C-alpha positions in Angstrom: -35.2 141.9 -73.4 -38.5 141.8 -71.6 -38.8 142.7 -68.0 -41.9 140.7 -67.3 -41.5 137.8 -64.8 -44.9 136.1 -65.3 -46.6 134.5 -68.3 -47.6 137.0 -70.9 -51.2 138.1 -70.5 -52.5 137.2 -73.9 -50.8 133.8 -73.7 -52.6 133.1 -70.4 -55.9 134.3 -72.0 -55.4 131.8 -74.9 -55.1 128.9 -72.4 -58.3 130.1 -70.7 -60.0 130.3 -74.1 -59.0 126.7 -74.9 -60.5 125.5 -71.6 -63.7 127.6 -72.2 -64.1 126.1 -75.7 -63.5 122.5 -74.5 -66.1 122.8 -71.7 -68.7 124.4 -74.0 -68.1 121.7 -76.7 -68.6 119.0 -74.0 -71.9 120.6 -73.0 -73.0 120.9 -76.7 -72.1 117.2 -77.4 -74.0 116.0 -74.3 -77.1 118.0 -75.4 -76.9 116.2 -78.7 -76.8 112.8 -77.0 -73.1 112.1 -77.5 -71.1 110.4 -74.8 -68.4 113.1 -74.1 -66.2 113.2 -70.9 -65.1 116.3 -69.0 -61.9 117.9 -70.4 -58.8 116.1 -69.1 -56.6 118.0 -66.7 -53.1 118.7 -68.0 -50.2 119.4 -65.7 -47.2 121.6 -66.7 -45.3 118.7 -68.2 -48.3 117.9 -70.5 -48.5 121.5 -71.9 -47.2 121.3 -75.5 -47.7 124.8 -76.8 -47.9 128.5 -75.9 -49.7 130.9 -78.2 -48.8 134.6 -78.7 -51.6 136.2 -80.8 -50.2 139.7 -81.1 -47.5 140.8 -78.8 -45.0 139.4 -76.3 -42.3 138.5 -78.7 -39.7 140.1 -81.0 -37.7 138.4 -83.8 -34.7 139.7 -85.6 -31.6 137.6 -85.5 -32.7 136.0 -82.2 -36.1 135.4 -80.7 -37.1 137.4 -77.6 -40.1 135.9 -75.9 -41.8 137.1 -72.7 -41.1 135.9 -70.0 -38.3 133.6 -71.2 -36.0 136.2 -72.7 -33.5 135.6 -75.6 -33.9 132.2 -77.3 -31.4 131.1 -80.0 -33.1 129.2 -82.9 -32.1 127.5 -86.1 -33.8 129.5 -88.8 -34.4 127.1 -91.8 -35.7 129.8 -94.2 -36.2 133.5 -94.6 -39.4 135.0 -93.4 -41.2 137.1 -96.0 -44.1 139.3 -94.9 -45.3 140.7 -91.6 -45.3 138.4 -88.6 -48.7 138.2 -87.0 -48.6 135.4 -84.4 -46.1 133.1 -82.7 -46.7 129.6 -81.3 -44.0 127.8 -79.3 -44.6 124.1 -79.6 -42.9 121.1 -78.0 -43.0 117.6 -79.5 -42.8 114.4 -77.4 -39.0 114.2 -77.8 -38.7 117.6 -76.0 -37.8 119.5 -79.2 -39.1 123.1 -79.3 -40.4 124.8 -82.5 -41.2 128.4 -83.1 -44.1 128.7 -85.6 -44.8 132.1 -87.1 -47.9 133.0 -88.9 -47.1 135.6 -91.6 -49.4 138.0 -93.5 -48.4 138.1 -97.2 -50.1 139.4 -100.3 -52.0 136.8 -102.4 -50.2 136.0 -105.7 -52.0 136.5 -109.0 -53.9 133.3 -110.1 -52.2 131.4 -112.9 -54.0 129.7 -115.8 -53.5 126.0 -116.3 -54.9 123.8 -119.0 -53.3 120.5 -118.3 -54.8 117.0 -118.1 -57.7 116.0 -115.8 -57.6 113.0 -113.4 -59.8 111.2 -111.0 -58.2 109.6 -107.9 -59.5 106.8 -105.8 -57.8 106.5 -102.5 -57.5 103.0 -101.1 -55.6 100.6 -98.8 -54.1 98.0 -101.1 -52.9 100.9 -103.4 -52.7 104.3 -101.8 -54.0 106.1 -105.0 -55.4 104.8 -108.3 -55.8 107.2 -111.2 -58.5 107.2 -113.8 -55.8 106.8 -116.5 -54.7 103.5 -114.9 -51.7 104.7 -112.9 -51.2 103.8 -109.3 -49.2 104.9 -106.2 -48.4 102.0 -103.9 -49.3 102.1 -100.2 -46.0 102.5 -98.2 -47.6 101.1 -95.0 -45.3 103.1 -92.8 -46.7 101.7 -89.5 -46.3 98.1 -90.6 -42.6 98.5 -91.2 -42.0 99.4 -87.5 -44.9 97.5 -85.9 -42.8 94.7 -84.4 -40.3 97.2 -83.0 -43.1 99.2 -81.5 -44.6 96.2 -79.8 -41.3 95.3 -78.2 -40.6 98.8 -76.9 -44.2 99.2 -75.6 -43.9 95.9 -73.7 -40.7 97.1 -72.1 -42.3 100.4 -71.2 -45.2 98.7 -69.5 -42.8 96.9 -67.2 -41.0 100.0 -66.0 -42.0 101.6 -62.7 -43.9 104.8 -63.0 -42.0 108.1 -62.6 -38.7 106.2 -62.8 -35.7 107.2 -65.0 -35.7 103.9 -66.9 -39.4 104.5 -67.8 -38.6 107.9 -69.1 -35.7 106.6 -71.2 -38.0 103.9 -72.6 -40.7 106.5 -73.3 -38.2 108.6 -75.3 -37.3 105.5 -77.3 -40.9 105.0 -78.1 -41.4 108.6 -79.0 -38.5 108.4 -81.5 -40.1 105.5 -83.3 -43.4 107.3 -83.5 -41.7 110.4 -84.8 -39.8 108.3 -87.4 -43.1 106.8 -88.6 -44.9 110.2 -88.8 -42.0 111.8 -90.6 -41.8 109.0 -93.1 -45.5 109.2 -93.8 -45.5 113.0 -94.1 -42.5 112.8 -96.5 -44.4 110.3 -98.7 -47.6 112.4 -98.7 -45.8 115.6 -99.7 -43.9 113.8 -102.6 -47.2 112.1 -103.8 -49.0 115.5 -103.8 -46.1 117.2 -105.7 -46.0 114.3 -108.2 -49.8 114.6 -108.9 -49.8 118.4 -109.2 -46.8 118.3 -111.6 -48.8 116.2 -114.0 -52.5 117.2 -113.8 -54.4 120.5 -113.7 -57.8 119.3 -112.5 -57.9 116.7 -109.8 -61.0 115.0 -108.6 -61.2 113.2 -105.2 -63.9 111.6 -103.1 -65.1 113.6 -100.1 -64.3 110.8 -97.6 -65.3 110.8 -93.9 -62.1 109.1 -92.7 -63.0 109.2 -89.0 -66.4 107.6 -89.5 -64.9 105.0 -91.8 -62.1 104.1 -89.4 -64.6 103.5 -86.6 -66.4 100.8 -88.6 -63.4 98.8 -89.9 -59.8 99.0 -91.0 -59.2 101.9 -88.6 -55.5 101.3 -88.1 -54.9 100.9 -91.9 -56.9 104.1 -92.7 -54.9 106.2 -90.2 -51.7 104.7 -91.4 -52.5 105.7 -95.0 -53.1 109.3 -93.9 -56.0 110.1 -96.3 -57.2 113.1 -94.4 -53.7 114.6 -94.1 -53.1 113.9 -97.8 -56.2 115.7 -98.9 -55.3 118.7 -96.7 -51.8 118.8 -98.2 -53.1 118.5 -101.8 -55.7 121.2 -101.1 -53.3 123.9 -100.1 -50.6 122.8 -102.6 -53.2 122.9 -105.4 -54.2 126.4 -104.3 -50.6 127.5 -104.5 -49.8 125.7 -107.8 -52.7 127.0 -110.0 -54.6 123.7 -110.0 -58.3 122.9 -109.5 -59.2 120.4 -106.8 -62.8 119.0 -106.7 -64.3 116.8 -104.0 -67.3 114.7 -105.1 -69.9 112.5 -103.4 -68.4 109.1 -102.8 -71.7 107.2 -103.0 -71.5 104.1 -105.2 -68.3 105.1 -107.0 -67.0 101.6 -106.8 -70.3 99.9 -107.7 -71.4 102.1 -110.6 -70.2 101.0 -114.0 -68.2 103.8 -115.6 -69.5 102.9 -119.1 -73.3 102.3 -118.7 -73.9 103.5 -115.1 -75.3 100.1 -114.0 -75.0 99.4 -110.3 -73.0 96.2 -109.8 -72.8 94.9 -106.2 -69.4 93.9 -105.0 -67.7 92.5 -101.9 -64.5 94.1 -100.6 -62.6 91.0 -101.8 -63.8 91.6 -105.4 -60.9 93.5 -107.1 -62.3 93.5 -110.7 -65.4 95.3 -112.0 -67.3 93.1 -114.4 -70.6 94.6 -115.8 -73.2 92.1 -116.8 -74.9 94.7 -119.1 -72.1 96.1 -121.2 -69.5 93.5 -120.4 -66.9 96.0 -119.2 -64.1 94.3 -117.2 -61.5 96.6 -115.5 -59.9 97.0 -112.1 -62.5 98.1 -109.6 -60.3 101.0 -108.4 -59.8 102.3 -111.9 -63.5 102.1 -112.5 -64.1 104.1 -109.3 -61.5 106.7 -110.3 -63.2 107.2 -113.7 -66.6 107.7 -112.0 -65.0 110.3 -109.7 -63.7 112.2 -112.6 -67.0 112.1 -114.4 -68.9 113.5 -111.4 -66.3 116.3 -111.1 -66.6 117.3 -114.7 -70.3 117.1 -115.3 -71.4 120.0 -117.6 -68.0 121.6 -118.0 -64.6 121.8 -116.4 -64.8 123.0 -112.9 -68.6 123.0 -112.7 -70.5 122.1 -109.6 -73.6 121.1 -111.6 -74.9 118.5 -109.1 -74.5 120.7 -106.1 -72.7 118.0 -104.0 -69.1 118.8 -105.2 -66.6 121.1 -103.4 -64.4 123.1 -105.7 -61.0 124.4 -104.5 -59.4 126.9 -106.9 -55.6 127.2 -106.9 -53.1 130.1 -107.1 -49.4 129.4 -107.1 -47.0 127.3 -109.1 -44.9 124.6 -107.3 -42.3 122.5 -108.9 -41.6 118.8 -108.5 -40.9 116.8 -111.7 -41.0 113.3 -110.4 -42.7 111.4 -107.5 -39.6 109.6 -106.3 -37.3 112.7 -106.6 -39.7 115.3 -105.3 -38.5 117.3 -102.3 -40.5 117.8 -99.1 -41.9 121.3 -98.9 -43.0 122.9 -95.6 -46.4 124.4 -94.9 -47.2 128.1 -95.2 -46.4 128.6 -91.5 -42.7 129.3 -90.9 -41.1 127.0 -88.4 -37.8 127.4 -86.6 -36.2 124.9 -84.2 -34.5 126.0 -81.0 -30.7 125.8 -81.1 -29.1 122.9 -79.2 
């Protein structure tokens, strides 16, 4: 047990560092001509995490944290390696999580000589492969959209700081958590399915944030492209696969057979080349172009200089997309006991 009564010194310093970085980022953005507001004040109820970078906690069978003392947690898996940092995190439903960052030895890279594939991420279909396969878009937000609208209307009518408003806020948070969990489960299973079939995966280096500000913002965020590429990146690194990001310019317009640029509207779902008479699905055509750009010269090369190559290290098993299990990130998470 710790005898301290105040907040641990390094945890308080981490809060000050966050504020320092936020203010300096605001000043930097303003010098660059961006419209950035002053960092928003957060009261104690809005604080969602506490960071312990080195000391202030002990973990054996129970978690001892300064200045809170002994905390009983539900440990969902064994910790392997030396614990370096601890983050206590609270979600909108009031659930607390203990997230440990662990130092482990890097495994020996494994060789993999499987098939190659180019993947075009989209909105009608979540992913289209260069061999013609597709993963449908689950549209997680659309399934709960009407229910969200009803709950949000009820929430807006409740008096501020009232018990009824807090109950309605919790109902809304549960729906949002359900949507987020459903989306994350789908993205993990999709990544496992792809990595179980292919050894070299080529993707476009998409700027999801900039694209969402122009049009289809809600659909792009609902699809979770950015989260998917992050999941696929670290899973590929662990599974002995190669992941390459290529320049997305004109991948949908360029003919995959003769490289002729064919102008298209978003509503045009077929690629028809007037020069070589190739007629295929526009997303399949884009996926083939992505794979070609990733494999120019030889497998894994960055001949054009605009590709990003991610090498992989560890094998991960998941035989089928529908039957794949959800795997957690490399950080260990344990939930506080109820």
